[in-house]
DRENSEGU-623441 format. One record per residue (C-alpha): x, y, z; residue in one letter. Coordinates in pm, 1 decimal. Layout:
BEGIN
- xx,yy,zz,res
- X,Y,Z,A
...
END
This chain:
BEGIN
- xx,yy,zz,res
- 2867.0,5260.1,7409.7,M
- 2721.3,5627.5,7315.1,D
- 2421.9,5624.9,7100.1,A
- 2457.6,5700.2,6735.9,P
- 2482.5,6061.0,6622.7,E
- 2331.8,5973.4,6264.5,V
- 1958.4,5866.2,6187.9,T
- 1843.3,5529.9,6103.5,V
- 1811.0,5624.7,5742.5,G
- 2160.9,5766.4,5724.1,A
- 2301.3,5441.7,5823.1,L
- 2129.8,5266.2,5548.3,G
- 2256.3,5511.5,5314.3,V
- 2613.7,5594.7,5414.5,R
- 2711.3,5250.0,5451.1,S
- 2838.7,4969.9,5271.6,G
- 2776.3,4758.7,5587.5,A
- 2390.1,4691.0,5667.5,R
- 2307.3,4964.0,5887.5,G
- 2023.6,4740.6,6061.8,G
- 2306.7,4462.5,6138.4,D
- 2541.3,4727.6,6270.4,A
- 2291.4,4845.4,6525.0,R
- 2195.9,4494.1,6624.9,A
- 2546.9,4381.4,6678.5,A
- 2603.9,4705.3,6877.8,A
- 2353.7,4613.0,7134.7,E
- 2575.4,4498.2,7433.2,D
- 2297.6,4391.7,7660.9,S
- 2215.2,4097.6,7438.4,L
- 2495.8,4059.3,7182.1,E
- 2797.7,4049.1,7411.4,D
- 3060.5,4157.4,7131.2,Y
- 2996.4,3842.0,6965.7,A
- 3255.4,3888.5,6714.2,F
- 3441.2,4185.0,6828.8,R
- 3695.0,4325.2,7100.3,Y
- 3545.4,4370.9,7433.9,V
- 3567.4,4734.6,7543.0,P
- 3646.9,4868.3,7884.9,R
- 3302.8,5045.8,7916.5,S
- 3158.5,4687.5,7914.2,F
- 3418.9,4531.6,8157.6,R
- 3291.3,4656.3,8481.3,R
- 3341.7,4355.5,8677.3,W
- 3633.9,4299.1,8910.6,S
- 3891.5,4033.8,8819.8,A
- 3791.9,3802.5,9100.5,L
- 3433.5,3841.0,8986.7,S
- 3498.8,3756.7,8643.1,V
- 3709.6,3458.1,8782.8,G
- 3432.7,3350.0,9008.3,G
- 3192.5,3346.0,8705.3,T
- 3403.9,3158.9,8488.1,A
- 3470.7,2896.1,8736.8,L
- 3115.0,2842.5,8781.7,G
- 3103.9,2641.1,8468.0,S
- 3341.9,2396.1,8570.5,I
- 3048.6,2224.5,8791.9,A
- 2989.2,2001.7,8473.3,F
- 2929.0,1628.6,8557.9,L
- 3086.3,1478.9,8233.7,A
- 3418.8,1502.3,8415.6,D
- 3272.2,1245.7,8676.7,F
- 3159.5,998.4,8378.5,S
- 3519.6,1069.4,8208.3,I
- 3703.5,967.6,8513.9,G
- 3502.3,674.1,8594.9,A
- 3502.3,545.1,8221.5,S
- 3888.6,536.9,8213.3,I
- 3928.4,415.6,8546.1,G
- 3692.7,107.0,8512.1,L
- 3879.3,44.2,8194.9,H
- 4248.3,86.6,8301.2,H
- 4228.9,73.0,8673.6,G
- 4299.9,356.5,8924.0,T
- 4689.3,386.0,8903.0,S
- 4674.1,439.4,8519.5,N
- 4372.1,660.8,8513.1,A
- 4503.2,900.5,8775.7,V
- 4831.0,921.8,8593.3,L
- 4650.9,987.5,8263.9,G
- 4436.8,1259.0,8422.0,I
- 4763.8,1400.0,8558.9,L
- 4936.7,1393.5,8249.3,L
- 4653.1,1541.6,8044.7,A
- 4594.6,1808.4,8316.7,S
- 4961.4,1923.8,8315.8,V
- 4990.2,1947.1,7917.1,I
- 4625.3,2121.0,7902.7,I
- 4746.5,2378.1,8152.4,F
- 5061.6,2467.7,7941.5,L
- 4898.3,2468.3,7612.2,V
- 4628.2,2686.8,7739.7,G
- 4825.7,2941.6,7946.0,F
- 4979.0,3168.0,7649.1,P
- 4612.8,3142.9,7477.2,V
- 4419.0,3240.1,7769.2,A
- 4662.0,3523.7,7889.7,Y
- 4603.7,3668.2,7551.6,Y
- 4221.3,3666.6,7589.0,A
- 4238.2,3805.1,7934.5,A
- 4524.5,4080.5,7835.4,R
- 4381.0,4209.3,7520.3,Y
- 4002.3,4098.8,7577.2,N
- 3956.4,3897.2,7285.6,L
- 3776.9,3564.4,7230.1,D
- 3966.6,3282.1,7086.2,L
- 3855.8,3350.4,6725.2,D
- 3989.7,3691.8,6725.5,L
- 4305.5,3550.2,6855.0,I
- 4345.8,3289.1,6587.0,A
- 4304.6,3517.2,6340.3,R
- 4652.5,3680.6,6411.3,G
- 4812.4,3372.1,6529.2,S
- 4870.4,3176.3,6179.6,G
- 4513.7,3159.9,6049.0,F
- 4434.9,3488.1,5883.0,G
- 4111.4,3675.5,5889.2,Y
- 3889.7,3428.5,5743.0,Y
- 4108.2,3102.3,5797.4,G
- 4012.1,3125.6,6156.5,S
- 3670.8,2998.5,6066.3,I
- 3815.8,2656.5,6049.5,I
- 3913.2,2655.8,6406.0,T
- 3587.9,2843.0,6503.2,T
- 3359.3,2569.2,6343.1,V
- 3572.1,2301.3,6533.4,V
- 3503.8,2494.8,6860.8,F
- 3137.5,2519.3,6766.7,A
- 3095.8,2156.5,6705.8,G
- 3229.3,2122.1,7056.9,F
- 2997.4,2326.4,7204.4,T
- 2722.1,2120.9,7068.0,C
- 2853.9,1780.1,7139.4,I
- 2944.7,1868.9,7493.3,F
- 2602.7,2055.7,7546.1,F
- 2430.6,1708.0,7429.9,A
- 2656.6,1484.7,7672.4,L
- 2559.8,1723.8,7966.1,E
- 2201.9,1746.1,7882.9,G
- 2198.7,1382.1,7829.9,A
- 2332.3,1371.6,8208.7,I
- 2040.4,1614.3,8303.2,M
- 1753.7,1410.1,8150.4,A
- 1884.4,1096.2,8301.1,Q
- 1850.1,1246.8,8640.1,G
- 1499.3,1390.2,8573.8,L
- 1408.8,1013.3,8451.3,E
- 1562.4,846.5,8771.7,A
- 1414.9,1129.2,8995.8,A
- 1068.1,1193.9,8855.9,V
- 1023.7,939.8,8610.7,G
- 1047.3,1160.2,8296.0,I
- 1124.8,988.9,7967.9,P
- 1449.4,1072.2,7833.9,L
- 1338.1,1238.6,7501.4,P
- 1107.4,1478.1,7707.2,V
- 1398.1,1527.0,7939.9,G
- 1627.6,1617.0,7633.8,Y
- 1408.3,1878.8,7530.7,V
- 1363.1,2030.9,7893.5,I
- 1724.5,2031.1,7945.6,S
- 1768.5,2219.5,7642.5,T
- 1488.6,2485.1,7677.5,V
- 1566.6,2578.6,8018.5,V
- 1888.3,2750.8,7925.3,V
- 1751.8,2973.8,7650.1,I
- 1614.2,3252.3,7883.1,P
- 1932.8,3293.7,8062.3,I
- 2177.2,3268.4,7749.5,V
- 2001.1,3524.7,7555.8,I
- 2071.9,3786.5,7811.4,F
- 2479.1,3696.4,7802.2,G
- 2719.3,3792.0,8063.8,M
- 2520.2,3981.8,8307.4,R
- 2266.5,3697.6,8355.6,A
- 2534.7,3435.0,8357.2,L
- 2740.8,3611.3,8606.3,E
- 2447.1,3617.7,8847.1,R
- 2366.2,3259.0,8788.0,L
- 2718.2,3138.6,8847.8,Q
- 2770.6,3352.1,9164.8,F
- 2441.8,3236.8,9352.2,W
- 2455.6,2863.5,9245.8,T
- 2815.2,2760.2,9298.2,T
- 2813.3,2756.4,9697.0,P
- 2499.9,2519.3,9669.3,L
- 2663.3,2311.7,9427.3,W
- 2986.0,2270.3,9638.9,L
- 2812.0,2171.6,9916.2,A
- 2614.0,1914.0,9760.2,L
- 2889.2,1754.7,9589.5,A
- 3146.0,1767.9,9834.2,L
- 3010.9,1733.7,10182.8,L
- 2863.3,1382.2,10140.5,P
- 3185.1,1288.0,9954.7,L
- 3407.8,1402.6,10255.0,L
- 3163.6,1204.7,10519.5,W
- 3237.4,885.6,10301.3,I
- 3625.5,968.2,10296.6,V
- 3656.0,1021.6,10672.7,F
- 3384.2,739.2,10776.5,T
- 3464.4,467.4,10567.9,E
- 3854.1,445.4,10508.9,P
- 3802.0,125.4,10355.6,E
- 3639.7,289.2,10058.6,A
- 3966.4,490.2,9990.8,V
- 4158.0,168.6,10022.7,T
- 3920.4,-3.6,9739.0,D
- 3957.3,294.4,9534.9,F
- 4360.3,292.8,9542.4,I
- 4398.8,-103.6,9475.7,D
- 4103.7,-90.3,9195.6,F
- 4250.5,-251.3,8874.0,T
- 3954.6,-206.3,8657.0,G
- 3890.4,-426.5,8343.9,A
- 4272.8,-475.5,8293.5,S
- 4523.0,-611.2,8538.8,D
- 4601.8,-312.4,8691.4,G
- 4951.4,-289.2,8590.7,T
- 5106.7,44.4,8516.4,V
- 5203.9,99.0,8152.5,S
- 5279.9,384.4,7954.9,F
- 5033.1,300.2,7666.0,S
- 4750.2,263.3,7937.8,A
- 4860.4,604.2,8102.9,I
- 4852.4,776.2,7741.1,V
- 4501.9,606.2,7654.1,A
- 4347.5,747.2,7968.5,S
- 4483.8,1091.3,7901.6,A
- 4369.1,1081.3,7557.1,A
- 3993.7,1064.3,7657.9,V
- 4065.9,1402.3,7902.0,C
- 4242.3,1572.4,7605.5,F
- 3893.6,1626.3,7427.0,A
- 3785.0,1850.7,7713.8,L
- 4043.4,2090.9,7626.5,T
- 3794.5,2319.1,7421.6,P
- 3671.3,2402.3,7748.6,Q
- 3949.6,2655.0,7753.9,L
- 3759.8,2853.1,7471.0,A
- 3463.5,2872.9,7693.8,E
- 3677.1,3004.4,7973.9,Q
- 3815.5,3250.1,7732.6,I
- 3451.3,3369.2,7650.9,D
- 3455.1,3474.3,8033.0,Y
- 3797.4,3590.5,8090.8,I
- 3784.7,3825.6,7793.8,R
- 3584.4,4057.0,8015.9,V
- 3873.4,4092.9,8269.1,M
- 3947.6,4436.4,8372.0,P
- 4271.9,4632.8,8253.4,P
- 4574.3,4486.8,8451.1,R
- 4723.6,4768.9,8679.1,T
- 4989.7,4781.3,8962.4,A
- 4685.2,4829.9,9206.8,A
- 4506.5,4499.6,9094.2,N
- 4783.9,4300.0,8969.2,A
- 4783.5,4007.4,9240.7,R
- 4393.3,3982.9,9207.5,S
- 4426.3,3973.0,8825.1,W
- 4690.2,3712.6,8813.8,W
- 4507.1,3505.6,9075.8,T
- 4168.2,3535.3,8885.4,A
- 4316.8,3450.0,8548.6,F
- 4550.1,3166.2,8681.4,V
- 4253.3,2959.9,8822.5,F
- 3967.0,3049.4,8599.1,S
- 4198.0,3056.1,8270.7,G
- 4440.9,2789.9,8214.9,P
- 4375.6,2646.3,8588.1,G
- 4030.0,2537.6,8499.9,W
- 4182.7,2206.9,8449.6,V
- 4301.8,2161.1,8796.1,I
- 3946.8,2126.3,8911.0,F
- 3839.8,1934.6,8582.5,S
- 4122.3,1672.1,8691.1,G
- 4005.9,1660.9,9044.9,T
- 3645.8,1597.8,8948.9,K
- 3737.8,1294.6,8719.8,Q
- 3946.4,1149.7,8999.5,V
- 3651.7,1210.3,9225.3,I
- 3436.8,1051.1,8926.4,G
- 3647.9,727.0,8940.2,L
- 3619.2,740.5,9320.6,F
- 3255.4,733.4,9319.3,L
- 3233.9,454.1,9064.0,A
- 3468.1,233.4,9242.3,V
- 3265.2,295.4,9568.5,Y
- 2932.2,201.3,9377.4,L
- 3088.0,-115.9,9224.9,V
- 3257.0,-219.5,9560.2,T
- 3011.6,-112.2,9827.5,K
- 2675.6,-10.9,9699.2,V
- 2589.9,-231.6,9393.7,D
- 2858.8,-490.5,9267.3,P
- 2611.3,-560.2,8967.4,S
- 2594.5,-224.5,8837.2,I
- 2861.2,-271.8,8581.0,G
- 2895.8,-2.2,8329.2,D
- 2632.6,223.2,8467.8,R
- 2863.4,315.2,8736.1,A
- 2994.1,587.5,8498.7,V
- 2694.7,755.2,8491.4,E
- 2708.0,1077.4,8718.3,P
- 2304.2,1021.6,8811.0,V
- 2408.7,665.9,8955.7,K
- 2713.6,780.4,9119.0,Q
- 2548.8,1056.7,9328.1,F
- 2234.7,902.1,9390.5,L
- 2429.5,610.4,9524.7,G
- 2636.8,816.9,9724.4,M
- 2330.8,994.2,9866.2,Y
- 2152.1,655.4,9936.8,Q
- 2428.7,511.3,10148.4,S
- 2384.2,808.4,10378.6,L
- 2021.6,919.2,10366.3,L
- 1666.3,796.6,10323.8,P
- 1573.6,719.0,9958.4,D
- 1347.2,1013.2,9921.7,W
- 1588.7,1245.6,10035.8,V
- 1874.4,1115.8,9842.8,A
- 1671.4,1114.7,9524.3,L
- 1568.5,1481.4,9581.3,G
- 1910.2,1598.2,9657.3,L
- 2073.5,1411.1,9352.3,A
- 1818.6,1579.6,9122.7,L
- 1882.1,1930.3,9272.4,I
- 2282.5,1878.7,9226.2,L
- 2232.8,1745.4,8872.6,I
- 2018.6,2014.6,8772.0,V
- 2219.3,2264.0,8902.1,I
- 2544.7,2152.3,8767.3,A
- 2402.4,2075.7,8403.9,Q
- 2253.8,2417.8,8369.2,V
- 2569.4,2601.8,8512.0,K
- 2752.0,2433.1,8214.1,I
- 2490.5,2420.2,7928.4,N
- 2445.7,2784.2,7979.1,V
- 2800.1,2860.4,7918.0,T
- 2808.7,2566.0,7603.0,N
- 2499.1,2773.1,7459.9,A
- 2673.8,3108.7,7513.2,Y
- 3001.6,3038.4,7369.3,S
- 2851.8,2833.6,7082.4,G
- 2628.6,3142.9,7005.3,S
- 2943.0,3353.3,7000.6,L
- 3124.1,3087.1,6754.7,A
- 2851.5,3078.0,6525.3,W
- 2807.1,3441.2,6513.3,S
- 3161.3,3491.5,6432.0,N
- 3133.5,3234.6,6139.0,V
- 2832.7,3341.1,5982.9,Y
- 2903.9,3729.4,5983.8,T
- 3252.1,3689.2,5807.4,R
- 3095.0,3461.2,5546.9,V
- 2778.2,3637.8,5480.6,K
- 2842.8,3993.9,5588.8,K
- 2511.6,3986.7,5773.6,R
- 2439.4,3957.1,6148.2,Y
- 2079.4,3827.5,6231.0,P
- 2174.8,3842.1,6615.2,G
- 2323.1,3617.1,6862.7,R
- 1990.9,3483.8,6951.6,T
- 1926.5,3318.2,6617.9,V
- 2246.6,3127.2,6693.8,F
- 2152.5,3035.3,7049.6,V
- 1848.8,2849.0,6884.7,V
- 2061.7,2699.2,6594.2,F
- 2325.6,2555.2,6837.5,N
- 2071.9,2411.4,7050.7,L
- 1881.9,2247.6,6781.7,V
- 2190.9,2058.1,6701.6,I
- 2266.3,1977.5,7044.1,A
- 1894.1,1822.7,7094.9,L
- 1941.5,1613.3,6770.1,A
- 2276.0,1482.7,6915.8,L
- 2099.2,1377.4,7242.8,M
- 1815.8,1221.8,7049.5,L
- 2074.0,1026.4,6867.4,L
- 2210.2,890.4,7192.3,D
- 2552.8,1048.7,7169.5,V
- 2597.8,985.0,7559.0,F
- 2648.8,603.1,7498.3,S
- 2967.1,689.7,7261.2,L
- 3104.9,916.4,7524.5,I
- 3471.5,757.2,7514.2,S
- 3495.6,718.1,7167.2,F
- 3336.1,1054.9,7062.9,V
- 3556.6,1249.3,7308.2,L
- 3876.8,1016.4,7195.5,S
- 3825.9,1112.1,6827.3,L
- 3730.0,1475.0,6870.9,Y
- 4073.0,1487.3,7099.8,A
- 4293.1,1464.0,6805.6,N
- 4160.7,1774.8,6604.2,V
- 4110.2,1974.9,6915.9,V
- 4460.5,1939.2,7039.1,M
- 4609.0,2007.9,6668.9,A
- 4403.1,2321.1,6669.6,W
- 4486.6,2468.4,7009.1,L
- 4871.2,2373.0,7028.8,V
- 4895.6,2531.5,6686.6,T
- 4762.1,2877.6,6830.6,I
- 4965.2,2803.8,7149.2,S
- 5259.7,2730.8,6950.2,A
- 5243.6,3038.3,6731.0,D
- 5209.9,3238.5,7039.8,I
- 5498.0,3129.0,7234.5,V
- 5743.6,3027.8,6941.4,I
- 5652.9,3258.7,6631.1,N
- 5552.7,3561.8,6846.6,K
- 5793.3,3557.8,7132.1,H
- 6103.9,3342.5,7044.0,L
- 6136.0,3364.0,6660.9,L
- 5964.9,3702.9,6651.6,R
- 5809.4,3635.5,6289.6,I
- 5423.5,3642.5,6386.2,S
- 5323.2,3993.9,6544.5,P
- 5310.1,3995.1,6914.0,R
- 4989.7,4224.5,6895.3,F
- 4693.8,3981.5,6841.9,P
- 4576.4,4146.8,6532.2,E
- 4215.4,4083.2,6447.3,F
- 4092.6,4348.9,6207.9,R
- 3989.5,4296.5,5863.5,R
- 4229.2,4504.7,5643.8,G
- 4526.8,4427.9,5876.0,M
- 4512.9,4090.8,5810.8,L
- 4543.6,3871.9,5487.5,H
- 4228.5,3661.4,5450.8,D
- 4443.3,3326.2,5472.8,W
- 4749.7,3259.1,5634.5,N
- 4894.1,2906.9,5559.9,P
- 5086.3,2863.9,5886.3,V
- 4765.7,2780.9,6102.4,G
- 4551.1,2578.6,5852.9,P
- 4867.2,2352.4,5724.7,V
- 4983.4,2269.6,6093.1,S
- 4609.9,2164.4,6199.4,V
- 4554.1,1953.9,5886.5,A
- 4909.9,1789.6,5929.1,A
- 4880.1,1731.5,6301.6,A
- 4522.5,1626.2,6302.3,S
- 4538.5,1408.5,5982.9,G
- 4840.8,1216.1,6100.2,L
- 4691.9,1159.1,6469.8,S
- 4347.4,1043.2,6313.7,L
- 4560.0,772.8,6123.4,L
- 4729.7,688.3,6453.5,C
- 4393.2,652.5,6608.8,F
- 4241.6,432.2,6357.4,V
- 4518.8,196.4,6360.7,G
- 4696.1,292.3,6014.4,A
- 5017.8,283.2,6191.7,F
- 4961.6,-25.2,6380.8,G
- 4785.9,-91.5,6710.5,A
- 5081.8,-15.4,6910.9,D
- 5063.9,334.5,6803.2,F
- 4682.8,397.8,6843.9,Q
- 4736.3,513.6,7208.6,P
- 4967.1,794.9,7145.1,F
- 4745.8,962.0,6873.2,S
- 4688.0,1252.6,7071.2,V
- 5057.8,1318.4,7151.6,L
- 5126.4,1291.7,6790.7,V
- 4875.8,1558.6,6718.4,A
- 5060.9,1761.5,6977.1,I
- 5415.4,1701.0,6874.3,G
- 5332.1,1756.3,6495.2,V
- 5160.2,2111.0,6551.3,A
- 5455.0,2232.0,6765.9,V
- 5705.1,2161.7,6490.4,V
- 5489.9,2242.5,6197.9,V
- 5369.1,2545.1,6296.7,T
- 5742.1,2757.0,6359.1,P
- 5862.3,2540.3,6035.9,A
- 5572.5,2685.4,5833.2,M
- 5629.9,3047.2,5963.2,A
- 5994.5,3023.9,5870.1,L
- 5905.4,2873.5,5539.5,A
- 5675.2,3163.1,5438.1,T
- 5895.0,3413.9,5607.0,R
- 5609.3,3566.7,5809.0,G
- 5454.6,3717.3,5484.4,R
- 5095.1,3617.0,5549.5,F
- 5034.4,3741.1,5911.8,Y
- 5013.5,4125.4,5842.3,L
- 4839.8,4296.6,5533.9,R
- 4951.7,4643.8,5676.2,R
- 5182.0,4735.5,5964.2,R
- 4991.5,5042.5,6059.9,T
- 4620.1,5105.4,6087.4,D
- 4642.7,5477.5,5995.3,G
- 4544.6,5610.9,6349.2,I
- 4821.3,5827.6,6501.0,P
- 4746.7,5741.8,6852.1,T
- 4867.6,5415.0,7013.3,P
- 4661.7,5125.1,7068.8,I
- 4788.3,5014.2,7392.4,L
- 4791.7,5231.8,7709.8,D
- 5095.0,5294.8,7929.9,R
- 5018.5,4968.6,8118.1,D
- 5019.8,4767.9,7809.8,G
- 4641.3,4723.5,7817.8,N
- 4410.4,4820.5,7511.2,P
- 4349.7,5164.7,7516.7,S
- 4035.6,5322.3,7630.6,G
- 4031.1,5619.0,7377.9,E
- 3713.9,5663.6,7212.3,R
- 3690.1,5757.6,6832.9,L
- 3383.4,5769.3,6626.0,R
- 3291.4,5518.4,6320.9,C
- 3195.7,5742.5,6030.2,H
- 3017.8,5447.7,5881.6,V
- 2788.3,5362.5,6187.1,T
- 2785.2,5676.6,6382.9,G
- 2879.9,5497.4,6681.9,Y
- 3161.4,5544.8,6935.1,M
- 3401.4,5261.8,6970.0,F
- 3734.0,5223.6,7172.4,E
- 4062.3,5236.0,7019.5,R
- 4169.7,4870.8,6941.0,P
- 3836.5,4837.3,6746.3,D
- 3925.8,5135.6,6497.6,M
- 4115.9,5172.6,6205.7,L
- 4147.6,5464.9,5960.2,A
- 3895.2,5446.0,5678.1,S
- 4008.3,5447.2,5312.1,A
- 3743.6,5711.1,5248.3,E
- 3846.7,6057.2,5362.8,S
- 3569.6,6316.4,5492.6,G
- 3407.5,6583.4,5291.2,P
- 3729.5,6833.8,5325.3,R
- 3966.8,6539.0,5310.1,G
- 4002.9,6512.2,5680.4,E
- 4110.2,6169.0,5820.9,L
- 3791.0,5949.7,5915.6,Q
- 3795.4,5639.3,6136.2,F
- 3593.8,5309.0,6088.9,V
- 3517.5,5031.4,6322.7,S
- 3601.0,4651.0,6306.5,S
- 3224.8,4608.7,6328.3,L
- 3133.5,4831.3,5988.4,A
- 3437.4,4638.2,5827.4,L
- 3291.7,4302.6,5907.1,A
- 2965.0,4381.9,5750.4,L
- 3087.2,4572.0,5454.8,D
- 3053.5,4410.5,5131.7,E
- 3176.9,4668.7,4937.9,S
- 3544.2,4703.5,5055.4,D
- 3521.2,5069.9,5017.0,R
- 3639.2,5155.8,5386.7,Y
- 3939.7,4902.3,5387.2,V
- 4296.4,5057.6,5368.3,L
- 4511.5,4947.9,5074.0,P
- 4781.8,4665.5,5161.6,P
- 5145.7,4798.5,5250.3,E
- 5421.2,4630.2,5023.0,P
- 5627.1,4357.2,5178.9,A
- 5484.7,4334.9,5535.1,V
- 5654.8,4085.2,5722.5,R
- 5666.0,4216.2,6087.5,E
- 5755.2,4124.9,6399.1,R
- 5499.3,4370.0,6584.8,D
- 5179.1,4520.0,6468.7,G
- 5052.0,4852.0,6598.3,P
- 5078.8,4738.0,6919.5,G
- 5428.5,4676.6,7071.6,R
- 5399.5,4619.6,7429.1,R
- 5281.0,4288.3,7583.6,S
END
């Protein structure tokens, strides 16, 4: 981004937006486009580099605990089938949302704005996601603290603080620091996690037999209700898609030259994250069964703890002191890799919410700290002991939210052509509120939570998440049809004569100057300003300036009777 051509004083005088906040938000080395489109000038990484960085966060150990937890309760057969069911559904739900993020370089909040929620309506979904980052950070931080306690005797509360503070220096510097961390730590994590496991599988074939035959606390009979109950816990991890999106939104433009690498990186690091997540859940169950049947039959429910799982695996192969050291290294690496992502994504989400509500931007660093304070409080409240309940409960709201966005993209945008295909996100182009998304989320999450608490009887409880999915798929297009698409677009055109997409369908790299801030921004971030120049000439205003503007003086007036299929960009 070019340096501004106006003085600091001029920014403060000319703008209804706060000049200091605009300059802070434009500092891409720290702010990482926290509530904005990511321009080409920032997206310097190759598709495979972005994909590798995104997959680095999948090292988290909660998967191992989730797989073990549902397997010990429902048995191997039900658990594996439940994991497979959840993985397929999560992949299908995530694919269109992740595609929009990678193709148009937007985070999930910006996508939600034009996918049924409106400019302010998407705050609802962003708060849901921000809450997930806090909960998930707490779960992963608790696992790291357990490792520190087991290896070096650090008390859990102190371990909670360590696991929280250690990520701050990395997260503050955003994508550049995250890319380096994930790149250099992934090979070591893979070696520590997979080599001992493969050794056990090939040298102790009876361990595989025990795993296959394991029945858990039940009688092991395969039943649809047990499969769905197992899947319900896995569904709570679906917001990980939003964290993947925070990485893949920096994908380079897709062209004929890089199409193969672009699609490969997108599929595996976008919706395909669940392939790796599901595999880890099965491994977590295998390790728990190995502990219960081979290492320590008296371990009981503690077999769900990843610390115990890897320590037990290492101790079966190596001297205790070596096993302890390797387990600690693995756990610290894994938890730092995921928790820098949790903290990073949480800071982006809270920035989005606060900026739209208050029209101020104190800086992403403030929200890094805010997010981590909440996560630390959850750790101190021992949220890990309630992992299955917390994740199962949260899954109902999560699936209602993400299925609504996905259904709007697939059904309303591409099948019914009621919702604009281009993912509009700019203030002034959208209505503040669109009832399609909020009504769908409220109906889907409300009915599924009633199922979850047993309001419709115990027989329906395991199916609560499927209720959320089904209701969202039906209500989202029904609301779009009922409202005739009137609440999607406030304007059909943004007042700029040049196209928002290039010939390849990528967001245009054309650069225009914002007359409010003085900065250069790329075409997708810009609109015509309602305020003409001194000689009546057309002026441009950035979505950043509009987000911080309390006066509404730069916002173009609405166009009458806008119910349109395609916004300013028509190619997808």
